[in-house]
N, C-alpha and C positions, 0 to 999 in steps of 0.2 A: 662650607658646603651648605647649600640652601635646603631648608626643610621642604619636603614634598607636600604639596597641598592635598588634603583628602578630597575625594570627589564629593561634590555637593549632593545632598540627598541620600547618602549611603545608609545612614541609620534609619531613615524613614523607609527606604526600600527594604531593608532587612526586616523591620517590624511588619511591614505589609506582607512580605514573603512568609514570615512565620504565621501570620494570621491566616494567610491562604492555606498553608499546610494544616493548621488546626481545623479550618473549615472543611477541607477535603477529608481529613481523618474522621471528623464527626459524621460527614455524609457516608463514608465507607462503613463506619461502625453501625450507624442506623440501618443501612442497607443489609448488612450481615444479620442484625437482629431481626429485621423484618423477614428475611429469607428463612431464618431458623424458626420463627413463629409460624410462618406460612406452612413450611414442611411439617412441623409438629402438629399443627391443626389438621392438615390433610390426613396424616397417618392416624391420628386419634379418631377423626371422623370415619375414615375407612374401616377402622377396627370396630367401631361401635355401630356402623351402618353398612354392612357388607352389601355389595351389589347383588342383583338377582343371579348373575352368572356364578358368583362366589357361593351363594346358597345352593345352587344346583350341583356344584362340584362337591360340596360337603355332603349332601344327601347321598351321593353315589358311594360314599365311603362307609356308610352304615353296614354293620355286619351282624349276622345272626347265625347261631349253630343250633340245630335241633338234634340232640343226642338221645336216641330212643332205646334205652336199655330195656324198657318194658316190651319192646317188639318181640322179645324172646318168649315172654310168658303171657302178656296181655296186650296184644297189638291193637291199635286204634288208628287206622289210617284216616278216618274222618277228622279226628283231632289234629293229626299232623298236617293235613291239608288245610284245615281251617286256620291253624296257627300260622302256617306258611303264607296263606293269602293275606292275613292281617298284617304281617310283617312286610311282605313284598309290596303291598299297597302303600305302605309308609316309606317306600324306597330303601328297604333293607335287603341286603343280599343274604340268602339263607343257605347254610351248610347243614346237610342232614347226615347224622351218624347213627347207623343201626346198632343194636345191642352188642353184636359180636365185636365191635371196635372199642367197647367201653372196658378197658383194662386198667391196670395200675399206672402204666406209662401214660395212658390217655389223661388221667387225672393229674399226673405229675406235670404234664405240659399244658394244662388247661389255661393258665394265665398268659401263656406266651402268644396266644392267638389274638389278643386285643379285643375280645368281646366285651360289650358293655351291658348286655342282658343275658343272664344264664338261667334257663329254666331247666331244673333238674327233674326229669321224669324218670326217677330211679327207684329201684327196690331199696328199702332201708329198714333198719331195726335200731334198737338202742341197747346200750350196756353201760352200767355205772353212770347213769344219768348223762349219757352222751349218745348222739345219733351216729350210726355207722352206715355208710353208703355202700351198696353192693357194686361189685364189678362182675363181668362175665368171665374173668380169668380164674381157672381152677386153682384151688389152694394147694400149696406144697410147702413142706417144712424147709425145703432147700432153696427157696427163693426169697429174696428180700429179707434175709436172716437178721441183719442188723435192725431194720425197721420193724420187724416182728418183736425183737428183744426190747425195743423202747416204745412199743405200743403205738406205732404209727399205722400199721396195717394188722389185720387179724383175719380169722376164719369166720365166714358166715354161711348159712345154709337155708334153703327154702322150707325145710321141714325136719322134724326130729328123725323121721324115717330115713331121709336122704343123708342126714348127718351120721346116723348109725352105720350107713353103708360107705362112709368115707367120701360122700359127694358134698364138697364144700367149695366156696369161692373166696377170693380175697375181698376183704372189706376195708373201706377207707375211714380212718379215725380223724377227729379234729386236729390232732397234732400233725398228721400228714399234710393237711391243708395248710397249716401255718408254717411248717418247717421243711416239708419235702417237695412241695410244689415249686416249680421254677418261676423266677421273676415275681411280679405282683400284678394284681388286678388294678384297673384304673377306674375307681368309682363305679364298679360294676354292680348292677342290680341282680340279685340271686333269687330266683323263684324255685323253692324246693317243694316239689309236688308230692313227695313220698310221705309215708306215715311218720308221725311223731317229729316232724321237722323242727318244731319249736315247742315240744314238750319240755325240753331242756335247752339251754342256750349255748353250751360249749361249741357246737358246730357253727352256729351263727357268729359267735365271737371270733372263731378262727378265720372265717371268711372275711369279716370286717377288718381284723388285724392284718390280713393279707391284701387289703386294699379295696374290698367291696364297699359299696356305699350303703346298701340295705339288703337284708335277707328276709324273705317272705316264706312262711311255712305253716304247717298245720299243728294244732295243739295236741293232736292224738292220732289214732289210726283213721284212715280214710279209704273209701273204696276207689277203685280205678275210675269208674264211671263218674263219680262225684268230683274227684280232683280234675278230671279232664274237662268237665262242664265248667267248674269254677275257674280254672286257668284260662279257658277260652274267654270268659267274661272279663277276667282280670286283664288279659292282654288288650282287649278292646278298649278298656278304660285307660290303661297306661299308654298304649301306643297310638291308637286311633284318636282318642278323645283328649289325650295329654293331661289326664287328671293327676293330682298329687297322689303320693303313696297312700295317704290316709283316705282320701276320697275313693280311690280305686278299690282298696281293700274293703272299706265300709259298704260301698255300693255292691260289690260282689257278694258280700255276706248277706245283704238284705235281699238280693235277687235269687241267690242259689240256696242260702241257708246253711246250717251245719250238716255234717255227715248224718244221713238218716239213721244209721245204726249206732255209731260211737259218739255222735254229737260233737265231734271236733270242729273247730273253726279256724279261719285264717288269722294269723297274727303276723307282726313284723318286728324286726330288730334293726337298729336300736331305738325303737319306740318314738318318743317325742322328738328326738333329734332329726328325724327324717319325715315328719308329718307333712311338710309342705314341699318335699322334694319332687321334682318332675324330671323324668328321664330326658336328657338333652336331645335335641334334634341332630346334633353333630356327633353323637356317640355311636360306637359300633356295638351291635347287640348279638348276644349268643343265647340260643335256646338249647339247653341240654335236656333231652327228654329221657332221663334215666330215672324213672320213678319206681320206687319199691312197691310192688303190688303183691301182697300176700293175702292170706285168708282173713276173714272178718274176725275169727277167734284166734288172733295172732298170739302166740306164746312168747312171753318175754322172760326168758331165763337162759342160763347156760345149759346147753344140751349135754356136753361132756367135755373132758379135757384130753388133748393129745399131748403126749410127752415125748420130747426129743432127747434121747440119751446123749447125743453129741453136745447139746447146749443146755441140757436140763431145763428146757423151756416148756412151761405149761401154757397151752393155747386153748382159750375158750372159744367154742363155736356158737355163734348167735344165729338165730334162724327165724324165719317166717313160716307159718303153716297155712296151707291153702284149704279153704272150705268153699266149695262151689255151689252150695245150696241156693244162694241168692245173688251174691256178687263177690268180687275179689277186691280185697283191700291192699293198700300199698304197704 
């Protein structure tokens, strides 16, 4: 049997074919890498440099809520309108809540609304070196019993006389903010307009632990007129002029000054950590106008204790007194 002759050039053709495959594979690999790099560069550029249309869509999502608890005792429609104008001019949508709606459940659900700025225009007092926020919900021993037992809510009153008559309301404690509020805040800025907001830090700490970015409040008692004036300036600096927290607070202090009676001033927490923080353009903002406005000569002590035979629970009633000789303090 004769040996079959191998076709001439077979090895050369195979080598050439393999080289062509390697060349094609290299071209395909380079093309894939170029495509990946191009798409990555495009997405990175788009993220860092949003188009004007994207900016417009973001600004329409800004949210504000003005919760005016003081509308029940010290209404100031001029402040509400001015604050609303400042926010709407900056493309914020504004939700207004009158004092009647400021109850325990309102506070419980506060983080669920996605607000980025919360201005608390609320009645407030303090107990055991901690701020207590007023609600408009009448106090009862038979409601929120567990939360009363563990000091998340308590009883507050506007005066000793009202407390003696059994006229009291539920107050919100720092532990309620941290443990009873639903969900969390998302780097929210809290402006606490009421008295003693930062005389002690537990309430500020509770808000920050719940997700707030910064908490701004007064070092002591403050009149309603003074806190309204100061907060108007503060909003202009924060929202309109986009100043840092430190700049906005310092400028407001120099323009408005301390409270003329109690000499309290604006402070913020957590201090140095938020000095250079600016409220983002793409955040949604809430203004809660729940400010504690009580008398200049506010009494800071327990009025009396109510005892519940069922739970053997002693409840201290904390109150604000109103003295209308000159002005009303929060």
